[in-house]
C-alpha positions in Angstrom: 1.1 15.0 -10.0 1.0 11.7 -8.1 4.1 9.9 -6.9 4.1 6.1 -6.5 6.6 4.9 -3.9 7.6 1.3 -4.1 9.4 0.2 -0.9 9.4 -3.5 -1.7 9.0 -4.7 -5.3 10.8 -5.8 -8.4 12.3 -2.3 -8.7 12.0 -0.2 -5.5 11.9 3.5 -6.0 9.5 6.4 -6.9 7.4 6.3 -10.1 5.3 9.0 -11.8 2.7 6.7 -13.4 0.6 3.8 -12.1 1.6 1.7 -15.1 5.3 1.9 -14.0 4.4 1.2 -10.4 2.2 -1.7 -11.4 5.0 -3.4 -13.3 7.1 -3.3 -10.2 4.5 -4.6 -7.7 1.9 -6.8 -9.5 2.4 -10.4 -8.7 5.4 -9.6 -6.4 5.0 -11.3 -3.1 4.7 -8.9 -0.1 5.0 -5.8 -2.3 4.9 -2.6 -0.3 3.9 0.6 -2.1 1.8 3.7 -1.7 0.6 6.8 -3.7 1.6 10.3 -2.5 0.8 13.8 -3.6 4.4 15.1 -3.0 7.8 13.6 -3.7 8.9 14.6 -0.2 6.2 12.3 1.3 7.1 9.5 -1.1 10.8 9.8 -0.1 9.9 9.7 3.6 7.9 6.6 3.1 10.8 4.8 1.5 13.2 6.0 4.1 10.9 4.8 6.9 10.6 1.4 5.4 14.4 1.1 4.9 15.0 2.2 8.5 12.5 -0.4 9.7 14.2 -3.2 7.8 17.5 -2.1 9.2 16.2 -1.9 12.7 14.7 -5.4 12.4 18.0 -6.8 11.3 19.7 -5.1 14.3 17.1 -6.6 16.6 17.9 -10.1 15.5 21.5 -9.5 16.6 21.1 -7.9 20.0 21.1 -9.8 23.3 19.0 -12.7 24.3 15.2 -12.5 24.7 13.7 -13.7 28.0 10.3 -14.3 26.4 8.2 -13.6 23.4 4.7 -12.1 23.3 2.5 -12.3 20.2 0.0 -9.6 19.3 -2.7 -9.5 16.6 -5.7 -7.6 15.5 -8.8 -8.8 13.7 -11.7 -6.9 12.0 -14.8 -8.3 10.4 -16.1 -6.2 7.4 -12.9 -4.1 7.6 -13.7 -0.6 6.2 -17.4 -1.5 5.4 -20.2 1.0 6.0 -23.9 0.1 6.4 -26.5 1.9 4.3 -27.6 3.8 7.3 -24.2 5.3 7.8 -23.2 3.1 10.8 -20.1 1.0 10.5 -20.6 -2.7 10.2 -17.0 -3.4 11.1 -16.2 -5.1 14.4 -12.5 -5.2 15.6 -10.8 -7.1 18.4 -7.3 -7.9 19.7 -5.4 -10.9 20.7 -2.4 -11.0 23.0 -0.7 -14.4 23.5 2.0 -15.2 26.0 1.5 -19.0 26.1 -0.9 -21.8 26.4 -3.4 -21.1 29.3 -1.3 -18.1 30.4 -3.4 -15.8 32.6 -1.9 -12.8 30.8 -3.5 -13.7 27.4 -6.0 -11.2 26.1 -9.0 -11.6 23.8 -11.4 -8.7 23.6 -13.1 -6.2 21.3 -11.8 -2.7 21.0 -13.7 0.6 21.3 -13.5 3.5 18.9 -12.5 3.2 15.2 -13.1 -0.3 14.0 -10.4 -1.2 11.5 -7.7 -3.9 11.2 -4.8 -1.4 11.5 -6.3 0.2 14.6 -6.7 -3.3 16.2 -3.2 -4.3 15.3 -1.7 -1.2 16.9 -4.1 -1.3 19.9 -2.8 -4.8 20.7 0.7 -3.5 20.9 -0.4 -0.6 23.1 -2.4 -2.9 25.4 0.5 -5.3 25.9 2.6 -2.5 27.5 0.9 -2.4 31.0 1.1 -6.2 31.1 4.8 -6.3 30.6 5.7 -3.0 32.2 6.9 -4.6 35.5 9.2 -6.9 33.6 10.5 -4.1 31.5 11.3 -2.0 34.5 13.2 -4.9 36.0 15.4 -5.4 33.0 13.7 -8.3 31.4 14.2 -8.5 27.7 10.9 -8.9 25.8 10.2 -9.4 22.1 6.8 -8.3 20.8 6.0 -10.3 17.7 3.4 -9.1 15.2 2.4 -9.8 11.6 1.6 -6.1 11.0 4.3 -4.1 9.3 2.1 -1.0 9.9 1.9 -1.5 13.7 5.6 -2.1 14.0 6.4 0.9 11.9 4.2 3.1 14.1 6.1 2.2 17.2 9.6 2.4 15.6 9.7 5.1 12.9 6.3 6.2 11.7 5.4 7.6 15.1 8.1 10.3 14.8 5.9 12.1 12.3 3.5 12.9 15.1 6.1 15.0 16.7 6.2 17.2 13.6 2.4 17.6 13.8 1.9 16.0 10.4 -1.6 14.8 9.6 -1.5 11.0 9.6 -4.1 8.3 10.0 -4.9 7.3 13.6 -2.6 10.0 14.8 -3.4 9.9 18.5 -3.1 6.1 18.7 0.2 6.2 16.7 1.5 8.9 19.0 0.6 6.9 22.1 2.2 3.7 20.8 5.4 5.5 19.8 5.7 7.4 23.1 5.2 4.2 25.1 8.2 2.4 23.6 10.5 5.0 22.1 13.0 5.1 25.1 12.9 1.4 26.0 16.0 -0.5 25.1 15.0 -4.0 26.3 12.0 -4.4 24.1 12.4 -5.4 20.5 9.8 -5.7 17.8 9.8 -8.6 15.3 7.7 -8.8 12.2 6.7 -12.3 10.9 4.5 -13.6 8.1 0.9 -14.3 9.0 -1.0 -17.6 8.6 2.0 -19.7 7.5 0.7 -22.9 8.9 4.2 -23.8 10.1 5.0 -25.3 13.5 7.9 -23.1 14.5 7.5 -21.1 17.8 6.7 -17.8 16.0 4.1 -19.3 13.6 2.4 -21.1 16.5 2.4 -17.9 18.6 1.0 -15.8 15.8 -1.7 -18.4 15.1 -2.8 -18.3 18.7 -2.8 -14.5 18.9 -4.9 -14.5 15.7 -7.3 -17.1 17.3 -7.7 -14.8 20.4 -8.4 -11.8 18.2 -10.9 -13.6 16.0 -12.6 -15.1 19.1 -13.1 -11.6 20.4 -15.0 -10.3 17.4 -17.0 -13.5 17.3 -17.6 -13.4 21.0 -16.5 -17.0 21.3 -13.9 -17.8 23.9 
């Protein structure tokens, strides 16, 4: 029997039929839901989402931030497979510190070519760039438009410790281990492609530009 977990919808909860789930999520902006084979897994999904929301609210209220860094991933033909069995997808990352900042990154990634992998890889790749600042007590906020990537480094990564089978397990484990004991790094989720001119929208747009340039090989 399937279990449909709706973390963000008209009526959050667990449903036993797709029709019930659909009523809660169809047409609902930023709906978050997933199908599971067990009720335990569905409950864990809801709990993880609620914990992430709570953590994000806490993050907005803890100490000042010394600077923001924006990460993004891009993937052309995400999930597509060519007729000869070779993936046609190409993924890249963008890391944006500021205009003409030497720390900015725009490059393609190796391995599995998906948008989720690119989003999480960007957060992993930013660590060695900011490591010196972190060790010296600088407060850094990593801003991403990927709920998946932020969940991996805050809550979802804990599942790796229980040896559960999850997608991109090794990458998720690496990301979680990098940041789990660091108190002066916070993660902020924002909406993508807003077109607004606030600092986070501009930063996200530039990270997206760098990631897109990487897969197009245009700098």
